[in-house]
Structures are given as C-alpha cells and as structure tokens.
N, C-alpha and C positions, 0 to 999 in steps of 0.2 A: 666228301659227299658227292652225289650224282650231279651232273651238269645242271646248272640253274637255267630255267627258261628266261628268255629275253622278250621284251615287248617290241613293238614295231619300230621303235627308235633305239633299240639295242640296250634298254635299261633293265637291269636285274631287279628282282624283288628282294627287299632286305628288311623292311620295317612294316609291322602290322600295327595299326591303331584300332583298338577294339573298344567300342563304346559299350558301357554296361547299363546305362540308363539315359533317357532324354530329360529326366527331371533334374532340378537344381534347387537349392535352398536360397539362391540369389536370383536376380532377374536382370542380368547385365544386358543393356540394350543392343550391344553388338552381337549377342548370341541368341537372345530371346528363347529361353528354354521352355519346354512344355510343363504344364501343371501336373499332368499324369503321363505315365509311360504308354506306348502303344500296347495293345492288348495281348500280343503274342511274343513275349520276350523269350530269348534263348535260355535254355537250361544250362546248368553247370556242365554236364557231360557234353552238350552240344558246343559250348565255348571251348572246352578242352580239345574236342575233335577238330574244331576249326584251327586252333593254334597249332596243333600237331600237323595238320595238313599243310599249312603255310610254311612251317619250319622245314618240311620236306621239300618245299619249292625254293628255299633260300632265305626265309625270314630268320634273322638273328636277333632282332630287337622287337620286343612287344611293349607298346605303350597303352596303358589302360586309361580310358577317358570317359566322358559323359557328354552332356549333363555333368552332374557332380558324382564321381565314382564312389565317394565315401558313403553315399546313400544306398549303395548296393549291399545287401545284407550278406552276400556270399563272397565278398571281395577277398578276404584273407584265405578262405577255403579254395578259391580259384587259384590264387598265387601258389599256395602249397601244392595244389594238384598238378601244377605245371613244372614242378621241380625235377621230375624224371627227365624232362626234355633238356634241362640244364646240365644234367649229369652225363649226358652222352659225350663220347669222344668227338672232337670237331671233325674228324675224318669219317665219322659214321655216315654211310650213304643216306640215312634217314634225316641227316641234318642235326644241328644242335642249337638250342636257344641260349644266347650269351647274356641277355640282359632283359629285365622286366622293370619298367618305369611307370610312374603314375603322375597324372596332371590333376590338381585339385585346387579349389579356392581356399582350402585350409581351415575353414570355419569349424569343421567337425573333427579336426585332427588333434585329439587330446594326447596327453603323454602316453596313456595306455594304448591308444589306437596306433600311435607311431611305433611303439615297441612291438605290437602284434604284427604290424606290416613287415617290420624288419625281420622278426622271427619266422614269418611265413616265407620269406625269400625275396622281398622287394629290394631292388638295387638303388633306385633313384626316385626322388620326388621333386616335381616342379610345382611351386605354389604361385597362385595368381593374385596380384595386388595392383590396382590401377590408380592408387592415390595414397597420400600420406597424412591426410586429415579427414575428419569425419564428413565434411561437406563433399569433398571430391570423391571419397569412397562411396557415399550414398548416391551421388549422381551417376557414377559408373556402374554401380551394382543394382540400380533400379530400386533403391530403398526410399523410405519416406522422409528422411531428414538427417541432419548432421549427427544427432544422437545415435540413430540406428547405424549410420556409417561408422561412427566412432567405436561402437560395440564390435562391429565386424573387424575393423582395423586392429583392435586389441586382441581379438581371437587369432587373427592371422600372424601378428607379431609373436604371440605365444606359440603358435604352431611352428614357427621357424625354430624356436628354442626346443620344442618337443622333438622335432625331427633331428636336430643336431644332437641332442642328448641320446636319442635312440640309435645313433651311429650313422646317420646320413651326413657324410662329411662334405661340406662345400668345397674344400681344397681338392677333393677327388672328383668333383663334378656331380656328387650325389644329391645336392640340394641347390636349387636355382630358383629365381624369381622371374615370373612373367608379368608383362604389363602391355595391354592393348592401348594404343594412343590414338585419340581422335582430335582433330584440330580444335573444335569448339568444346569438347568434353573435358579433356584433362591434359592438354598440351602444357599447361602451366605447372604440371606435376613432374615434368621431365627431370629437372634438377633435383627436386626433393627426393624423387625415387632413386636417382643415381646416388645421392648422398646416403640414403638409407641402406642401399645395397653395399656401398663401400664400407659403411660402418659395420655391417653384418658380415662382411667378407663373402658376399654372394655375387654370383654372376647374374646381372640383370639382362633379361631378354626383352627388348622392345619390339612390339609387333604392330605393323601397319594395319589399319582398319580395312578389313577385307569384305568384298561383295559376295559373301556366302549366305545363301538363303534369300527369302523373299520378304522378310518382315523386319529387318534391322535398320531400314531407312538409309542404306548406304548411298553416298554421293561422293564423286571424285574430289570435290572441294573439301571434304572432311578428312581426307587422307593426309597425314603429316608424313612426308617422305622420310625414309630411314636416313638418307644423307643429311637432311636438315636436323634430325634428332642427334646424330653423331656430331654434327658441327656445333650445335648448342652446348652439348655436354663437354666436347673437346675444348671449347673456348674457356671453360672453367677448370677442367682437369685434363690436361693434354693426353692424347691417345696416340697409340701407334697400331697399325693394322696387323692382325694375325692371319686373317683370311677365312675362307669357308672350306670346311673339310669336304672331301668327296661325298656326295649324296646328302650333305647336311642342308638344313634349312636356314641356318643363321650364319651371318658374317660376324666375326668376332674382332674385338679391339682390346688392347691391353692398356691399362692406366700406367703412364710412365713413372708416376711417383709411388706406385704400390705393386710390388711383385705379387703375381698370383691372382690378382683381381681383374676381372674382365667385364666388358660390356659387349652385348651381342644385339644384332638387329635382324629381324625377319622381314624382308622387303618383297613380299609376294606380289605387291601391286607395281612398284616402281622399278624393281630389279629382279624379275622372276628367275627361278632356278629350275625350270621344268626339265632342262637338258639332262639332268642326272637324277631326277626324282625316282625314288625306289619304294614309295609308300602305297600300301593298300589299306583302305578303311572299311570296317564292317560295323554296321549299326547294331543297336541293342536287340533288334528283332531280326538280324541275320541277313541284311542286304549289303552286298559288297559294292563299294565305289572305288574306282581306280583313279579318281582325282577329287580333290577337295571342292573343285568348282564344277563337277559333273552334274548333269541334270537328271540322270537316271542311273540305277544300279542293277545288280543281279541278285535276285532272291536265292539264297543258298539253302533254304529250308527243305526243298525237295530232296536234297542229298543228306539231310540231317534227321529226317523223320519218316517213319516212326522211330527208327534207330539210325545213328550215323553210319554211313557207308564209306569207309575211308578211301577206298580205291576210286570210287565214282566222285567223291567230294574233291579229292586231289585233282582228278581229271578235269572237273568243272573249273576249279580255280586256275589250273594251268592254262586252260583254253581262254579264260577271261584275261589272264595276264598277257598271253601271246598276242591277243587281238588288241591290246591297249595301244592307243595312239594319242592320248590326252596330253595337251600342253596349252591349256586354256589361258594361263597368265601371259605366256609369250604371245599368243594370238591376240590377246587384248591390246597389247602394245603395237602389234603389226597392223591391225585393222579392227574395224568395229565388227568383230566376229559375232555371228548370231549363234546363240546357244540356248538350250531349254533352261527354264527357271531352275536354279540349283537347289539341292537339298539343304535343309536347315542346319546351321552350325551345331545346334544341340544334338542332332542325330549323328553327325559325323565326327564330333569331338575335336575339331580343329586340325 
C-alpha cells in the first residue's frame, strides 16, 4: 500500500476504535454512559466511508465499541459491509483491513447473536466482567443489589460459552476477558477473576482505573497499579513476562503452570505507552479523537454529508494524524500538565 502518514512523534496509524453508541445497559461508574445517544448519529454508509478512509491511511484493525455496541441495531450489517476491505490484497495501495474486533459487556450476547456476529465476519470478542459474585458485579456495574449483579454475572458467563461455541477460540486470542480494577471498588476480586479466567482458558486483561471524562470520580488513590496486580496474582500462580507487542496496550504474562493461558495488564496511568500509540478514536456522532485523554476532537461530518466525499475525507483524516502530538499519559508522569477536560469514556469507547 501507499506510504502511511506519521504523526509528529513518528507514529503510524494502525487501529481505529469506532464507537457505535454512547448508551449502555449497565451503568459502570468508571465509564458513566449516557441514557440516550447524541441526536445526530452516523449512518451505516458514513461509518463504512470512515473505515475505508482510515484503512487507506494504514488502519489494519477495527475495534467496535460503545457504550454497549450490541445495542446498535445495524451491528451485523456494518460488519458484513466491511468485508470487501478484508478481501483486498495486503499490497493494494488502498490498504486492507485485517481484523474486526468487538468490546462488549456480554449481557446481550445470546447464542444466536454470537453466531450472527461470526457469520457477518467478526474476528474477536472481548467481554467485560469486573467481579465474580453478585455484590461485586452490582457495585462495579452500577446496579441496585447483589441479585441484579448475580443476574448479570450469569449472563456474562453464558456469553463466554456462546462466543466459544460460535467459533471465537480463546486459544487463538479470539475471546478475552476485560476487568477494570479500582482500589476500593473491586481490588478484592483480582484473585477470583484470575481463577475464573484460568478455569475458562481465557486471557484476563486487567485495566487500571483511568482519568477519562469528567464524571467518573477519578482520584489517583483509587488506581491500583498494574505492577501490584501482577504481584498479587503472581504470588498465588507464578508468572513469567511475555512483554508488550509493538503498538500494543497490554503487557502480557504467562502462567508457569499452564501453557497457553496468559494474564495481561493495561497500565495507562502508571506505565504509559504513548511512545508507539497508533490508535484513532471516532465517536458515534463522528468526532475523531487522536488520544483517549484528549479534551477536544475533530468533527468529520462536514466531509460525510450530505454524501461522503472520499478524497476530502481522507485528506482531513491525514491532516489530523500528521498534526497529532498527543502523549497525555507520559506528560501526566512528567509534570502536572494542564489539559482541557477530557471527553467521556462512553463517547470514546476506551
């Protein structure tokens, strides 16, 4: 393909995180989703045009996010519509999309829905679960009590089975488990979550509580450092480091007693990885953010309406990327960097 644009730190564009909705059927306090979507959501053709434009600039991986993306009624149609980008030769100057992934809380992932997603062309699913008992799930999902949390837990555990049966193979990295850990919220769930993931043969990805948005009550004392998480789990099940792949967000560890089962940690706060970040985020209403912690974005709708203008859209995206200088997490550690109030997690999809 044609030479990819680089940002001001020499970083290429490689991953697009496309939010489909800001709504969610849960109310996790670290995300604080909206009750309703913004009024001017992108259409299916507009989303396809955006993905195609970014693929032309180097995007090889698309992750569909929310809010809760399973609430989006055209999800399978969107995935199917993107398959022609998958079928291009990697040497095609227009670029080729190699992978489509989805992040979901799993509550709505029935057996039928999992099969539909696989048939549409989805490659990977990451399910979110922040506890292993009703009370902890309720606390972390913003629910009314242990009974409600237990019902969610039951549905997520069923969703793991549905995804596996539909062909999302954990051994091939096609099914993983996410957990956001806060010190006072669910730090006591570290070992139970690790045990659950080990039993299921899933990679568990532990995520530090991040200061994204203005309404999640973030405080530095609530961050459980990734190194402490690894130490706690490693004291029970010894681990050996695998490392972080280029442009990846997670540092991975291998359980010494179990081949093929891994633990991963995303340390955006205590060990940021801005140096090779290759991600672009686009909200459900078409605003592009070049950093998860950015305070403002670029509205792409002028190049999408009344009809998408591929050449001008690509030019706008390329200009945005070439001007990118974001490295907010590193600057947080270097100094008390002043930045605008960041956009909400529910808009950016993590």
